[in-house]
VEXDREN-2710 file (C-alpha; in Angstrom, 1 decimal):
% VEXDREN-2710
k/r/px/py/pz
1/MET/-52.0/-85.1/43.4
2/GLY/-49.8/-82.1/42.4
3/LEU/-48.1/-81.3/39.1
4/TRP/-45.2/-82.7/40.6
5/ASP/-46.3/-85.6/40.8
6/ARG/-48.4/-85.8/37.3
7/LEU/-44.9/-84.6/35.2
8/ARG/-42.9/-87.1/37.0
9/GLY/-45.2/-90.0/36.1
10/ARG/-45.6/-88.4/32.4
11/THR/-42.0/-87.6/31.7
12/GLU/-40.2/-90.3/33.4
13/MET/-41.9/-93.3/34.7
14/ARG/-43.5/-95.1/31.7
15/ASP/-45.5/-97.9/34.0
16/ALA/-46.5/-98.8/37.2
17/SER/-43.8/-101.0/38.1
18/THR/-41.6/-97.7/38.3
19/ASN/-43.3/-95.9/40.7
20/PHE/-40.7/-96.2/43.4
21/ALA/-37.5/-95.9/41.0
22/GLY/-39.2/-92.7/39.0
23/ALA/-39.8/-90.9/42.4
24/PHE/-36.0/-91.1/43.3
25/GLY/-34.6/-90.8/39.6
26/ILE/-33.8/-94.3/39.4
27/HIS/-34.0/-95.7/35.8
28/PRO/-34.6/-99.5/35.0
29/THR/-32.7/-100.6/31.7
30/ALA/-33.0/-103.8/29.6
31/SER/-29.2/-104.7/30.7
32/GLY/-30.8/-105.1/34.4
33/ALA/-28.4/-102.2/35.5
34/TYR/-30.6/-99.7/37.1
35/VAL/-29.3/-96.0/36.4
36/ASN/-29.9/-92.7/38.6
37/PRO/-27.4/-89.3/38.6
38/ARG/-25.5/-90.5/41.2
39/LEU/-24.5/-93.8/39.7
40/ALA/-24.5/-92.5/36.3
41/GLU/-21.0/-90.6/37.6
42/ASN/-19.5/-93.8/38.2
43/LEU/-19.0/-94.2/34.6
44/SER/-15.7/-91.7/33.9
45/THR/-17.4/-90.4/30.3
46/VAL/-20.3/-89.1/32.2
47/LEU/-18.0/-87.7/35.1
48/ALA/-16.1/-86.3/32.6
49/CYS/-18.8/-84.6/30.2
50/VAL/-20.7/-82.7/33.3
51/GLY/-17.2/-82.0/34.2
52/ALA/-16.3/-80.2/30.8
53/ILE/-19.5/-78.7/30.5
54/SER/-20.1/-77.0/34.0
55/SER/-16.3/-76.1/34.7
56/THR/-15.8/-74.7/31.7
57/LEU/-18.8/-72.5/31.8
58/GLY/-18.0/-71.4/35.5
59/THR/-14.7/-69.9/34.1
60/LEU/-15.9/-67.6/31.7
61/PRO/-16.4/-63.9/32.4
62/ALA/-19.7/-62.5/32.8
63/TYR/-21.1/-59.3/32.6
64/VAL/-23.8/-56.8/33.8
65/TYR/-25.3/-54.5/30.9
66/ARG/-27.8/-52.0/30.7
67/ARG/-29.3/-51.8/26.9
68/ASP/-30.9/-48.4/25.6
69/ALA/-31.7/-46.8/22.3
70/GLY/-28.0/-46.0/22.0
71/GLY/-26.8/-49.6/22.2
72/ARG/-25.6/-51.2/25.7
73/VAL/-23.6/-49.8/28.6
74/GLU/-21.7/-52.5/31.0
75/ALA/-23.4/-51.8/34.8
76/PRO/-20.5/-52.8/36.8
77/GLN/-22.5/-51.4/40.0
78/HIS/-25.6/-53.0/39.2
79/PRO/-26.7/-55.4/42.1
80/VAL/-26.3/-58.5/39.9
81/ALA/-22.9/-57.6/38.9
82/ARG/-21.9/-58.0/42.6
83/LEU/-23.4/-61.7/42.5
84/ILE/-21.4/-62.2/39.6
85/ARG/-18.6/-61.7/41.7
86/GLN/-19.8/-63.5/45.0
87/PRO/-23.3/-65.3/44.6
88/ASN/-23.3/-66.1/48.2
89/PRO/-21.4/-66.4/51.7
90/ARG/-19.9/-69.9/50.7
91/GLN/-19.9/-70.1/46.6
92/THR/-17.8/-68.3/44.3
93/TRP/-18.8/-67.5/40.7
94/PRO/-17.6/-70.2/39.0
95/ASP/-18.5/-72.9/42.2
96/PHE/-21.8/-71.7/41.8
97/THR/-21.9/-71.9/37.9
98/GLU/-20.6/-75.4/38.1
99/TRP/-23.3/-76.5/40.8
100/LEU/-26.1/-75.1/38.7
101/MET/-25.1/-77.1/35.2
102/ALA/-24.3/-79.8/36.8
103/SER/-27.6/-80.0/38.4
104/THR/-29.2/-79.6/35.1
105/LEU/-26.9/-81.6/33.4
106/LEU/-27.8/-85.0/35.7
107/HIS/-31.1/-84.0/37.3
108/GLY/-32.5/-81.8/34.1
109/ASN/-33.6/-79.2/36.7
110/GLY/-31.3/-76.5/38.5
111/ILE/-33.0/-74.0/41.6
112/ALA/-31.2/-71.4/43.2
113/VAL/-33.5/-69.1/45.8
114/ILE/-33.1/-65.6/44.8
115/GLU/-32.6/-63.5/47.9
116/SER/-33.7/-59.7/48.1
117/ASP/-33.5/-56.9/50.2
118/GLY/-36.0/-54.5/50.8
119/ALA/-36.1/-52.3/47.9
120/GLY/-36.4/-55.8/45.9
121/ARG/-32.7/-55.7/44.9
122/PRO/-31.1/-59.4/44.6
123/THR/-28.8/-60.1/47.6
124/ALA/-27.6/-63.6/47.0
125/LEU/-28.3/-66.8/44.9
126/LEU/-28.8/-69.6/47.1
127/PRO/-28.8/-73.5/45.5
128/VAL/-31.2/-76.2/46.6
129/PRO/-30.4/-79.4/45.7
130/TRP/-33.1/-80.6/42.7
131/GLN/-34.5/-83.8/45.1
132/ASN/-35.7/-81.3/47.8
133/VAL/-37.8/-79.4/45.9
134/SER/-41.2/-80.2/45.1
135/VAL/-43.3/-78.5/42.2
136/THR/-46.9/-77.1/42.5
137/MET/-49.1/-75.6/40.0
138/LEU/-51.2/-72.9/42.0
139/PRO/-54.9/-72.4/40.8
140/SER/-53.9/-69.1/39.6
141/GLY/-51.4/-70.6/37.2
142/ARG/-48.6/-69.7/38.8
143/LEU/-45.8/-72.2/40.1
144/ALA/-44.8/-72.9/43.6
145/TYR/-41.6/-74.3/44.8
146/ASP/-41.6/-76.1/48.0
147/ALA/-37.9/-76.3/49.0
148/VAL/-36.5/-78.1/52.1
149/ALA/-32.8/-76.6/52.6
150/TYR/-30.1/-78.1/54.4
151/ALA/-30.0/-77.1/57.8
152/SER/-26.5/-78.2/58.4
153/PRO/-23.2/-79.6/56.3
154/TRP/-23.3/-82.8/57.8
155/GLY/-27.0/-83.4/56.6
156/GLY/-30.6/-83.4/58.5
157/THR/-33.2/-81.1/56.8
158/GLY/-34.8/-77.7/57.8
159/GLN/-38.7/-76.6/57.4
160/PRO/-39.9/-76.7/53.8
161/ARG/-40.5/-72.8/52.6
162/ARG/-42.4/-72.0/49.4
163/TYR/-41.3/-69.9/47.0
164/LEU/-43.2/-68.2/43.7
165/GLU/-42.3/-67.8/40.5
166/GLY/-39.7/-65.2/40.2
167/GLU/-38.2/-65.8/43.3
168/VAL/-36.3/-68.9/42.2
169/LEU/-33.7/-69.5/39.5
170/HIS/-35.0/-72.4/37.3
171/LEU/-32.2/-73.6/34.6
172/LYS/-33.7/-76.8/32.8
173/ASP/-32.7/-79.0/30.1
174/ARG/-35.1/-80.0/27.3
175/SER/-38.6/-80.2/28.9
176/ASP/-41.5/-82.0/27.6
177/ASP/-44.2/-79.6/28.7
178/GLY/-42.4/-76.3/28.8
179/ILE/-42.8/-76.5/32.8
180/LEU/-39.9/-79.2/34.4
181/GLY/-36.8/-80.1/32.7
182/ARG/-36.1/-83.7/31.8
183/SER/-32.8/-85.4/32.8
184/ARG/-30.9/-87.0/29.7
185/ILE/-30.3/-89.4/32.3
186/SER/-33.8/-90.6/32.1
187/ARG/-34.0/-89.9/28.0
188/ALA/-31.6/-92.4/27.6
189/PRO/-31.6/-94.9/30.6
190/ASP/-30.2/-97.9/28.8
191/VAL/-27.2/-96.3/26.9
192/LEU/-26.1/-95.7/30.8
193/GLY/-27.4/-98.7/31.7
194/THR/-25.4/-100.4/29.2
195/ALA/-22.1/-99.1/29.6
196/SER/-22.6/-99.7/33.6
197/ALA/-23.5/-103.4/33.1
198/LEU/-20.0/-103.7/30.8
199/GLN/-18.4/-101.7/33.9
200/GLU/-19.8/-103.9/36.1
201/TRP/-18.8/-106.9/33.8
202/SER/-15.2/-105.7/33.4
203/GLY/-14.5/-105.6/37.0
204/SER/-15.9/-109.0/37.8
205/MET/-14.2/-110.6/35.3
206/TRP/-10.6/-109.2/36.6
207/ARG/-11.7/-109.8/39.9
208/ASN/-12.7/-113.4/39.2
209/GLN/-10.9/-114.4/36.7
210/GLY/-6.8/-114.6/36.4
211/THR/-5.9/-115.4/33.2
212/PRO/-2.2/-116.4/33.1
213/SER/0.1/-116.1/30.1
214/GLY/0.2/-119.5/29.0
215/ALA/-0.1/-123.4/31.1
216/LEU/2.2/-126.5/31.1
217/LYS/0.3/-129.5/30.5
218/PHE/1.7/-132.8/31.8
219/GLU/0.9/-136.5/30.6
220/GLN/-0.1/-137.6/33.9
221/SER/-0.6/-136.2/37.4
222/LEU/2.1/-134.8/39.5
223/SER/3.1/-135.4/42.7
224/PRO/2.5/-132.6/45.6
225/GLN/6.6/-132.2/45.7
226/GLN/6.8/-132.5/41.7
227/PHE/4.9/-129.8/41.7
228/ALA/6.3/-127.3/44.1
229/GLN/9.7/-128.3/42.4
230/ILE/8.7/-127.0/38.6
231/ARG/6.8/-124.4/40.3
232/SER/10.1/-123.1/42.3
233/ARG/12.5/-124.1/39.2
234/LEU/10.1/-121.6/36.9
235/ASP/9.8/-118.8/39.3
236/ASP/13.6/-119.1/39.9
237/THR/14.7/-119.2/36.0
238/LEU/12.0/-117.4/34.4
239/SER/10.4/-114.9/36.8
240/GLY/11.8/-110.8/36.9
241/PRO/13.1/-108.9/34.7
242/HIS/16.5/-110.5/34.6
243/ASN/15.3/-113.2/33.4
244/ALA/13.0/-111.9/30.3
245/ARG/12.7/-113.8/27.2
246/ARG/14.9/-116.9/28.8
247/ILE/14.7/-120.4/27.1
248/MET/12.5/-122.6/29.1
249/VAL/13.3/-126.5/29.3
250/LEU/10.2/-128.6/29.8
251/GLU/10.8/-132.1/31.6
252/HIS/8.3/-135.2/32.3
253/GLY/6.6/-134.7/29.2
254/ALA/5.4/-131.5/29.6
255/THR/3.9/-129.3/26.8
256/TRP/3.5/-125.5/26.9
257/GLN/0.2/-124.0/26.0
258/SER/0.2/-120.3/25.0
259/LEU/-3.2/-118.8/26.8
260/ALA/-5.3/-115.4/25.4
261/VAL/-8.5/-113.4/26.2
262/SER/-11.2/-115.1/24.8
263/PRO/-13.0/-113.2/22.0
264/GLU/-16.1/-112.6/23.9
265/ASP/-14.3/-110.7/26.6
266/ALA/-12.3/-108.7/23.8
267/GLU/-15.5/-108.1/22.6
268/VAL/-16.6/-106.7/25.9
269/LEU/-13.4/-103.9/25.9
270/ALA/-14.1/-103.2/22.5
271/SER/-17.7/-102.6/23.2
272/ARG/-16.5/-100.4/26.9
273/ARG/-14.7/-97.9/24.1
274/PHE/-17.5/-97.9/22.4
275/SER/-19.9/-96.6/25.0
276/VAL/-17.5/-93.7/25.3
277/GLU/-19.2/-92.2/22.4
278/GLU/-22.4/-93.3/22.8
279/LEU/-22.3/-91.0/26.1
280/CYS/-20.5/-88.4/24.7
281/ARG/-23.7/-88.5/22.2
282/VAL/-25.7/-88.0/24.8
283/PHE/-24.0/-85.2/26.7
284/GLN/-23.4/-83.5/23.2
285/VAL/-19.6/-83.4/23.9
286/PRO/-16.8/-84.4/21.6
287/PRO/-14.9/-87.3/22.4
288/PRO/-11.1/-85.9/22.6
289/ILE/-12.8/-83.0/24.9
290/VAL/-12.7/-86.0/27.4
291/GLN/-9.6/-87.5/26.6
292/ASP/-11.0/-90.3/24.2
293/TYR/-8.4/-90.2/21.1
294/THR/-9.2/-93.1/19.3
295/HIS/-10.1/-91.4/16.3
296/ASN/-8.2/-88.3/16.8
297/THR/-6.2/-86.0/14.5
298/PHE/-4.0/-82.9/15.1
299/THR/-6.9/-81.3/12.7
300/ASN/-9.9/-82.7/14.5
301/SER/-8.3/-81.8/17.8
302/GLN/-8.4/-78.2/17.2
303/GLN/-11.8/-78.4/15.6
304/ALA/-13.1/-80.3/18.5
305/ALA/-12.3/-76.9/21.2
306/LEU/-14.5/-74.9/18.7
307/TRP/-17.5/-77.5/18.0
308/PHE/-17.4/-77.9/22.0
309/ALA/-17.7/-73.9/22.2
310/GLN/-20.6/-73.2/19.3
311/PHE/-22.7/-76.8/20.0
312/SER/-22.2/-77.6/23.6
313/LEU/-21.7/-74.3/25.5
314/THR/-23.2/-71.6/23.7
315/PRO/-26.8/-73.3/23.9
316/TRP/-26.4/-73.3/27.8
317/VAL/-24.7/-69.6/27.9
318/ARG/-27.8/-68.7/26.1
319/LYS/-30.5/-70.7/28.5
320/ILE/-28.4/-69.4/31.4
321/GLU/-28.3/-65.2/29.7
322/ALA/-32.5/-65.8/29.3
323/GLU/-33.2/-67.2/32.7
324/PHE/-31.5/-64.5/34.5
325/THR/-33.5/-61.9/32.4
326/ARG/-36.6/-63.8/33.2
327/SER/-36.3/-64.3/36.7
328/VAL/-33.5/-62.2/38.3
329/PHE/-33.7/-58.9/36.2
330/GLY/-37.4/-59.3/35.1
331/SER/-38.3/-59.1/31.2
332/SER/-39.2/-55.3/31.5
333/SER/-35.9/-54.1/33.8
334/GLY/-33.7/-53.1/30.4
335/TYR/-30.7/-55.1/32.0
336/GLU/-29.3/-58.6/30.9
337/LEU/-26.1/-60.7/31.6
338/GLU/-23.6/-61.9/28.9
339/ILE/-21.4/-64.6/29.3
340/ASP/-18.6/-63.9/27.4
341/LEU/-17.6/-67.1/24.9
342/SER/-14.9/-64.8/22.7
343/GLY/-12.1/-66.7/24.1
344/LEU/-13.1/-70.0/23.4
345/MET/-14.3/-69.1/20.0
346/SER/-11.3/-66.9/18.4
347/GLY/-9.5/-69.9/17.6
348/ASP/-5.8/-69.8/17.9
349/TYR/-3.3/-67.4/18.5
350/ALA/-2.0/-66.8/14.8
351/ALA/-5.8/-66.8/13.7
352/ARG/-6.8/-64.5/16.2
353/TRP/-4.5/-61.9/15.6
354/ALA/-4.8/-62.1/11.7
355/ALA/-8.6/-61.3/12.4
356/TYR/-7.5/-58.1/14.4
357/ALA/-5.7/-56.8/11.6
358/VAL/-8.4/-57.2/9.1
359/ALA/-10.6/-55.3/12.0
360/VAL/-7.9/-52.4/12.5
361/GLN/-7.7/-52.1/8.3
362/ASN/-11.3/-52.1/8.0
363/ASP/-12.0/-49.1/10.9
364/ILE/-13.9/-51.9/12.8
365/LEU/-11.9/-52.1/16.0
366/ASP/-9.2/-49.8/17.5
367/VAL/-6.1/-50.4/19.2
368/ASN/-7.3/-50.2/22.5
369/GLU/-10.0/-52.2/21.8
370/ILE/-8.0/-55.1/20.7
371/ARG/-5.8/-54.7/23.7
372/GLU/-8.8/-54.6/26.0
373/ALA/-10.2/-57.9/24.4
374/GLU/-6.7/-59.6/25.1
375/GLY/-6.7/-58.5/28.7
376/TYR/-4.2/-55.6/28.2
377/ASN/-4.4/-52.3/29.6
378/PRO/-5.2/-49.1/27.4
379/ARG/-2.7/-47.8/25.5
380/SER/-1.4/-44.4/27.2
381/GLU/-0.7/-41.3/24.6
382/GLN/2.8/-40.6/24.4
383/ALA/4.3/-37.2/25.7
384/PRO/6.0/-35.0/23.1
385/ALA/9.9/-35.3/23.4
386/VAL/11.2/-32.6/25.2
387/PRO/14.5/-31.2/23.0
388/ASN/17.6/-31.6/24.8
389/VAL/19.2/-28.0/25.0
390/GLY/22.1/-28.9/27.1
END
């Protein structure tokens, strides 16, 4: 049994009855619903959380720096800097980062093959779906990644190929053993299973039960002709916007009884609202970021974006930077990747410029450094004015 099989058995499968489920990333839950990455994204909150983290990280600027004794210097001509502009022929950097993060959030692992030229310089980062990868530990103690890439955009697979550590970029979620990441879906399947069951319940309720606003009760049964006459009269006199709030005259001893949503159905709807908060906790995303404004105020909506940057994005940024240092650059290369979070961490416009004023007054930054941070060109030195002698 390979390392992959042993790890899957230890981290994502609880007993022998879940062998099939664990092998395909499907997890049983107490609610009776099964969840896997594809089914999880049927929940709008999961889709929104994954999209918020992955797409936001994809929009952040990234730079390559060379570190030396005097500090660090940007290295825009480094091969990895070119990869940041175009990781592979089919993806831009935002596309690649979004894909890598989504795979890691949903599967616990994101894998990209590092292609190199004859001199060992990286030339491309090729994404490989995690379900197409099998991991084995070799007798030497190194990991081997057996990857099966897609042969065409319309399906089908190519021949498997083995890559060793250092030949793949492997981003992983929190690991139980330090080797493979474990998906959040496998850590909290019951949270997603309950939300999925509630969603299915709500869909079934609306599909199978049409609840009218009220009912007419008669002391005796009506003939088909009487029923049709009453239905036609109600449609003519009470339906449509022009008949809103008109008085209804009842005949044949009829009485009106109002109908409302049952307490059980109302509780289901309230539980669905609570499941949004539960799923946000799983992915560590503030609810306002995924358009849940139930407990929102003007103040905490401003803080939600800062909280999102500090506690949701920063840990992933540091993981991506560290993995590039480990697998793409090499820990002894002296080069590093930096993903710039300053735009998200800088707060509102007025507070940012107030901070710049303090930085200038204390000789921390000069005007051109501030202009560069804000995306403006450096201020050129003005030529001395020519006196008018005419």
